[in-house]
C-alpha positions as CSV (number, residue, x, y, z in Angstrom):
1,C,-88.0,-46.4,-3.1
2,K,-85.7,-48.4,-1.1
3,L,-84.3,-50.1,-4.3
4,L,-83.6,-46.8,-5.9
5,L,-81.8,-45.5,-2.8
6,K,-79.7,-48.7,-2.8
7,L,-78.9,-48.3,-6.4
8,Y,-78.0,-44.8,-6.0
9,I,-75.7,-45.6,-2.9
10,M,-73.9,-48.4,-4.9
11,K,-73.3,-46.2,-8.0
12,K,-71.7,-43.5,-5.6
13,L,-69.5,-46.2,-4.1
14,L,-68.6,-47.4,-7.5
15,Y,-67.4,-44.0,-8.5
16,L,-65.5,-43.5,-5.2
17,F,-63.8,-47.0,-5.8
18,L,-62.9,-46.1,-9.2
19,A,-61.5,-42.6,-8.3
20,I,-59.4,-44.0,-5.6
21,T,-58.0,-46.8,-8.0
22,F,-57.3,-44.2,-10.6
23,I,-55.6,-41.9,-8.3
24,G,-53.5,-44.8,-6.8
25,C,-52.5,-46.3,-10.1
26,S,-51.5,-43.0,-11.7
27,S,-49.2,-41.7,-9.0
28,D,-45.9,-40.3,-10.4
29,D,-43.9,-40.9,-7.3
30,N,-40.3,-41.8,-8.1
31,S,-39.3,-42.0,-4.5
32,N,-39.2,-45.9,-4.8
33,E,-37.1,-45.8,-7.9
34,D,-34.2,-48.3,-7.6
35,P,-31.0,-46.3,-7.8
36,S,-29.5,-49.4,-9.5
37,N,-31.6,-48.7,-12.6
38,Q,-30.1,-45.1,-13.0
39,L,-27.7,-44.5,-15.9
40,F,-24.6,-42.2,-16.3
41,L,-26.5,-39.1,-16.8
42,D,-28.7,-39.4,-13.8
43,I,-25.7,-40.8,-11.6
44,Y,-23.3,-38.1,-12.5
45,D,-25.8,-35.1,-13.2
46,G,-23.9,-31.8,-12.1
47,I,-20.4,-33.5,-10.9
48,V,-17.5,-31.6,-12.1
49,W,-14.3,-33.3,-13.5
50,K,-11.1,-31.6,-14.1
51,S,-7.9,-32.3,-16.3
52,E,-4.6,-30.3,-16.1
53,S,-2.2,-30.6,-18.8
54,Q,1.3,-29.9,-17.5
55,S,3.0,-29.7,-20.9
56,N,0.8,-26.6,-22.0
57,N,-0.2,-25.5,-18.5
58,S,-4.0,-25.8,-19.5
59,I,-7.3,-26.7,-17.5
60,S,-10.1,-28.5,-18.9
61,K,-13.4,-29.2,-17.0
62,R,-16.3,-31.3,-18.0
63,T,-19.9,-31.7,-16.3
64,F,-23.0,-33.4,-17.6
65,S,-26.7,-32.7,-17.2
66,S,-29.7,-35.4,-17.5
67,D,-32.2,-32.5,-18.3
68,P,-31.7,-31.7,-21.0
69,S,-29.1,-34.4,-22.0
70,S,-26.0,-32.5,-22.4
71,L,-22.3,-31.8,-21.7
72,E,-20.8,-28.8,-20.5
73,A,-17.1,-28.2,-21.3
74,Y,-14.6,-25.6,-20.2
75,D,-11.4,-25.3,-22.1
76,D,-8.9,-22.6,-20.9
77,G,-11.4,-19.8,-20.4
78,S,-13.9,-20.9,-22.9
79,C,-17.4,-22.4,-22.3
80,Y,-19.3,-24.8,-24.5
81,D,-22.6,-26.1,-23.9
82,I,-23.4,-29.5,-26.1
83,I,-27.1,-30.4,-26.0
84,F,-27.2,-34.1,-27.4
85,G,-29.3,-34.4,-30.4
86,E,-29.1,-30.7,-31.2
87,P,-26.5,-29.2,-33.9
88,Y,-23.7,-27.4,-32.5
89,P,-21.6,-24.9,-34.4
90,F,-18.3,-26.4,-35.7
91,T,-15.4,-24.0,-36.1
92,D,-12.0,-24.1,-38.0
93,D,-9.7,-21.3,-37.0
94,G,-12.7,-19.4,-35.5
95,V,-14.9,-19.6,-38.7
96,V,-18.0,-21.6,-38.7
97,V,-17.7,-24.4,-41.2
98,G,-20.8,-26.5,-40.3
99,E,-22.5,-28.0,-37.4
100,I,-21.9,-31.2,-35.5
101,T,-24.8,-33.1,-33.8
102,Y,-23.7,-35.4,-30.9
103,T,-26.1,-38.6,-30.1
104,I,-26.0,-40.9,-27.2
105,Q,-24.8,-44.3,-28.9
106,S,-24.9,-46.2,-25.4
107,E,-25.3,-45.3,-21.9
108,G,-24.5,-47.3,-18.8
109,D,-24.2,-46.7,-15.3
110,N,-20.4,-46.0,-15.6
111,S,-20.1,-45.1,-19.2
112,L,-21.4,-42.9,-22.1
113,V,-20.7,-43.4,-25.6
114,L,-21.3,-40.2,-28.0
115,L,-21.4,-40.2,-31.6
116,G,-20.7,-37.0,-33.5
117,Q,-21.9,-36.5,-37.1
118,F,-20.6,-33.4,-39.0
119,V,-22.8,-31.4,-41.6
120,D,-21.1,-28.6,-43.6
121,N,-22.6,-25.0,-44.3
122,E,-24.2,-26.4,-47.5
123,G,-25.9,-29.0,-45.6
124,S,-24.2,-32.0,-46.8
125,L,-23.6,-34.8,-44.5
126,G,-19.9,-35.5,-43.8
127,N,-18.2,-38.8,-44.1
128,R,-16.2,-38.4,-40.9
129,T,-17.7,-39.2,-37.6
130,L,-16.2,-38.7,-34.0
131,T,-16.8,-41.3,-31.2
132,I,-16.2,-40.1,-27.8
133,T,-16.3,-42.8,-24.8
134,F,-16.4,-41.5,-21.2
135,T,-15.7,-44.3,-18.8
136,L,-15.8,-43.9,-15.0
137,S,-13.5,-45.9,-12.3
138,S,-12.6,-45.4,-8.8
139,G,-16.4,-45.2,-7.8
140,G,-16.8,-42.2,-10.2
141,N,-13.9,-40.4,-9.0
142,T,-11.8,-40.7,-12.2
143,M,-13.0,-40.3,-15.8
144,L,-11.2,-41.6,-18.9
145,V,-12.2,-39.8,-22.1
146,E,-11.2,-41.6,-25.3
147,S,-12.0,-40.4,-28.8
148,S,-11.8,-41.8,-32.3
149,V,-12.3,-40.3,-35.7
150,S,-13.6,-42.4,-38.4
151,D,-11.1,-41.7,-41.1
152,Q,-8.0,-41.9,-38.9
153,N,-5.9,-44.7,-38.0
154,E,-4.4,-43.3,-34.9
155,P,-6.8,-41.9,-32.2
156,P,-6.0,-39.0,-30.1
157,P,-4.4,-39.5,-26.7
158,A,-6.9,-40.4,-24.0
159,E,-7.4,-37.8,-21.2
160,T,-7.9,-38.5,-17.6
161,Y,-10.3,-36.3,-15.3
162,T,-10.7,-36.4,-11.5
163,I,-13.5,-35.0,-9.5
164,A,-13.0,-31.1,-8.9
165,P,-13.8,-29.8,-5.7
166,D,-14.7,-26.6,-7.1
167,E,-17.9,-25.2,-9.0
168,F,-18.1,-25.4,-12.7
169,P,-16.7,-21.9,-13.9
170,C,-19.4,-21.6,-16.7
171,N,-22.4,-21.5,-14.6
């Protein structure tokens, strides 16, 4: 009888030990995550950058989100919410002529490169791609946005954004 009691107690202790081990190993606590391992979307999630063009008196703002991975853009009163990996309507003079899907090509702590692929309304994959590179400097206070189109020799001019003290107008 004593042997059965010892086996029963040892069995219970084994179950308790396994339960404690399982709980300790499956913890989802990210509080000890090393911030140096974070990438662009995590570091700059919700930060608003602003660019003002003196030539045409326009204002552009950009902000990124890590969940879902996306870019929100504001250009002269119009808001755009682009979720990476999902098709976004592509317009020409206000008429939808297809969709463009932006995917992350590379992401570092101070840079993000997006590739845009166009599909027309008939579902045909376009031969033109758009690459947009966001590079941060001055401790994240300045963002340089450079773009290139695959079938154009001359890239559009780069844009410089600085951190905006105000809220994003599209929220």
